[in-house]
N, C-alpha and C positions, 0 to 999 in steps of 0.2 A: 534564371528560372530552371530548376531541375525537374526533369520529367523522365518517363520510363525509357525513352530512347536517347537520352543525353542531356545536354545543357543548352539552353537558349541564352546566350550572353548578349547578342545583338540581333537586329533584324536580319543580318546575313545568315543566321542559323535557322531561320524559319523554314519548315518543310514547304515544298513547292505547292502542295495542296492548300496550305494556309495563304500563300501569296495569291493563288488563283482566286480564293474566296475574297480576299481583300480587293483584288482587281475588279471582280464582279460587282462589289459594293461601291466601286469608284473611290476607294480609299487612297489618299495621297501617300500613305506609308507602305503601299504594296511594293513599290520600287523606289525607295528613297535614294537621294543622291549621295548620301554617306550613311554608314551604319548607325542605327539608332539603338542605344542601350535598352535592354529589356529587363524588367524586374517585376515585383509584385508590390502591392501597397505596403506602407511602412507600419506593419503590425507586429514586428518581431519582438519588441520589448514587451508588448501586451502578452504575446504567447509565452515569452520567457518567464514572466511573472506567474502565469497560470501553471507552468511546469513546476516552478519552485514552490508554489503553494501546495502542490501535491507531494513534493520531496525536496527538502533543502539540500543543496550540494554546492557549498561555497566556492570551491576551486573551479568546478565546471562552470558555475554561474559567472565568475569573473572573466573567464576566457570567452564565453558567449557574449557577455555584455560589451566587451571591447569590440567585438565584431559588429554588434548592433550600433554602437556609437559611430564606427566608421561608415556604416550604411546611412545613418541619419545625417552625418556630415556631407555625404555624397549628394543627398537630395537637395541640400542648400548650396552646394557648390555651383559656380557659374559655368558657362560653356567653355571657358578657357581651361577648366579642369575636367571637362567632359562630364559635368554634373547635370542636375535636373532643374536648376533655377535658370532656365534658358534665356530669360531676358534680364536677369540680374536685379529684379525688383524686390527680392526677399520673399516672394511667394512662389514656390516651385511649381512646375507643370508636369503633366504626363506627356512625355515625348512620343509615346506609342500607345494605342488603345490597350494592347496586351498588358501593359504595366499597371493598368487600373484593376485588372481582374474582371472587368465588366466590358469585355471587348466589343460586343455588338450593341451596346447602349446607344440610344439616339444622341446622347451627349457627344459621341464621337463621329456623328454623321458628317460634320464639317471639317474644315482644315485643322491640322495639328500644328503646334502643341496646344494642349488644353489646360487651363487653370481651373481646377475643380474643387468645390467645397468639401468633398469627402477627403481629398488628399490633404488639404489644409487642416482638417479636423484630426486626421490620423497623426499628422506631424506634431500638432500641439500635444496630443495625448502621449505620443512617443517620447518627446522631450521630457515631459513630466514623469513618465514611467522610468526613463533612464536616470533622472535625478534621484528618484526614490530607491531604485535598485542600486545605484552607485553608492549611495549613503551607507548601504550595508555591505556590498561586495567589492567595491573599489574605493576604499576610504580616502585615497590620495587624489581621486579624480575631482576636479572642480564642478560643483553643482550649479552655481549661479548662472553660467552661460546658457545652460539648458533651460532653466526657468525663465530667464530673460528672453530667450528666443521664442519660447512658448507664448509669452505675453505679446511679443511683436507679431507673431503669426496670427494670433487671435485678433489683434487690431486690424491687420491686413485683410483677414477673412471678412470682418464686418465692413471695412471700408470699401473693399473692391467687389465682394461677391454677394453681399446682402442687398436685396431690392426692397426698400421699405414700402413702396407703393404696391408691389405684388405680394409683399409679406412672405417672401421665400428667398432661398439662396439660388443663385444662378451660376452657371459656368461661363468661362470666357475663352474664345478662340483667339487667333492672332488678330492684330489690329487694335482699333480703339473705338470708343463710343458704341452706339447701338449695333454697328456692324459686327462687333466682337461678341455680343451677347448670345448665349445659347439658352433658349427659353424652355427647352423640354423640362417637364416636371417629373423628375425621377428620384429614386431612392438616394442617389448621389447627394441631392439637396437636403436630405433628412439627416445625414451623418453628423453635421455639426451639433446635433442634440447630445452627442457624446462629450462635448467640450464643457468642462466645469467652468462656471463663470460666464456662460453665454448670456448676453443681455436679455432681460425679461421679455421684451416684445418679440424677439426672435424665438426664444424658447416657447412662448405661448403659441406663436404661429405654427411652429413645427408640431406641437402637440395637437393643435386643432386639425392640421392636415392628416396626421396619423389616425385621428378619430372620425374623419369625414368619410361617410360611406360612398360618396361620389368620387373620392380620390384614392384613399389607401385602406380604408376600413372595409375590406371585402369579406365575403362570407368565409373564405378558406384561409385568409391571411393577408399579408402585406405585399402587394405586387411591386415589381422593380420599376415600373412606370405607372404614374397615376392613371386610373381608369378614365379620368376626364381629359387626358392629354391626347391629341390627335395621333401621336405615335404609339399609343397603347395597342398591343397585340398579345392576347393571352397565350399564344402558342410559340412566339418567337423569342429565342434566347436573349435574355437581358432587356427585352422590350415589353415586359408585362408579367411573365411568369414569376411565381414565388420561388426564391432561393432560400435554403435554410440558413446559409451563412449571413446574408444581409438581414434576415429576420432576427437572428441571434444578436447581431451587432446593434440593431435598433432597440432590442429589448434592454441591452445594457445602457443605451442612451436614455431610455425611459427611467431606468434606475437612477442615472446621474441627474436627471431632471426632477427627481423627487416624486416619481410616479411608480412606486414598486408594485402596486396592485395592477396597473395597466401593463407593466413589464411581465408580471406573472401570467396575465391573461394571454399576452402574445406568445409566451413560451408554451403555454398549454395548447393554444391554437395550432402552433407549429408542430408539436408532437402529434396532435390529432390528425393533422394533415398527412404526415408521413404514414401513420397507421391506415388512414382512409385510402391513401393513394397506393398502398400495396408495397411500400418499402422506401428505402433512402435513395430516391431517384435524383437525377441531376437538378431538375427544376420541374415545377408543377403548374398546371393551368389554374389560375386563381378563381375561375368561374366554376369549374367542376371539382377541383381538389384532386384531380388525377394526374398521372404522369403526362407531361406534354409529349406530343407524338414523336418529336425528334430527340428528346432527352435520353441520355444513357441511364442505366440503372446500376445499383450497387455502387453509388458514387461516394468517393472517400469523404469529401467535405460533409455531405449530408449524413452519412453514417456516423461519423465521429461526433458531429454536433447533436444528432438525435440522442446519442448516449449522454453527452454532456447535459443537454437540456432535461432529459429524463432524470438524471441523477440530481440535478439542481432542484427540480420540482419535488423530489422525494424527501428533501431535507426539511 
């Protein structure tokens, strides 16, 4: 993770203030027994495609794509290679909350590592994106392994993380059975909507959740935790407020699910939120549409995506 003060390569690089925050929260990763690699969710191939759609640059694309492929392979590598499939079952885990980008989500209140449906969905999409990009920019790179791995990951996502009784995706902590289930109803469980070929029942359930005014269809947008969940808090980071990046990702999921009108409505709602809230803040109270009290302002993700959403809506 690159930031304004340097690079966070592992948990050893965390500022002491971050460690103190993790200790106060009772996090097991505040003082790990061994360094934990830090990264961000696997969306690099998605971002690379977006850049190349704006300006085609074959040589640059080939160099960047090779890096993305190495990163994707790291996610699926086992612990013997210091990878992120920490139990070697084919479904990678988040080894640290920071690697999810949703550090304070209730999904990470329990023990780590966490097998999360958003990570599986991103990895499926990334393998497919890599195959599509490699067909153009790395003609000698084999495509079949990426497409096959995407199919395997989709199958594991449904087999291990889909709860047919609750009709939603759940995350899993260490252990087995009910003790491992993480039942918090969060935006993490909506991200599989981005997976092409998701079974009809799962896709329908996610669409119903997004349109449910008791859960995610709030006046000012899509919260990061369902309003019906006991962990919902409209002011606490990643525990209820609206973030522009998760809203933009879900809008793309709605497109993938064949709901372009609903996707456009969410994009319009998100742009209205930023205008109503007074600027591209870090996150917004979903009840008031205003900047959450502790959120920073002039936030890079929000500013960039506000422009992207506005441009897309103008087409």
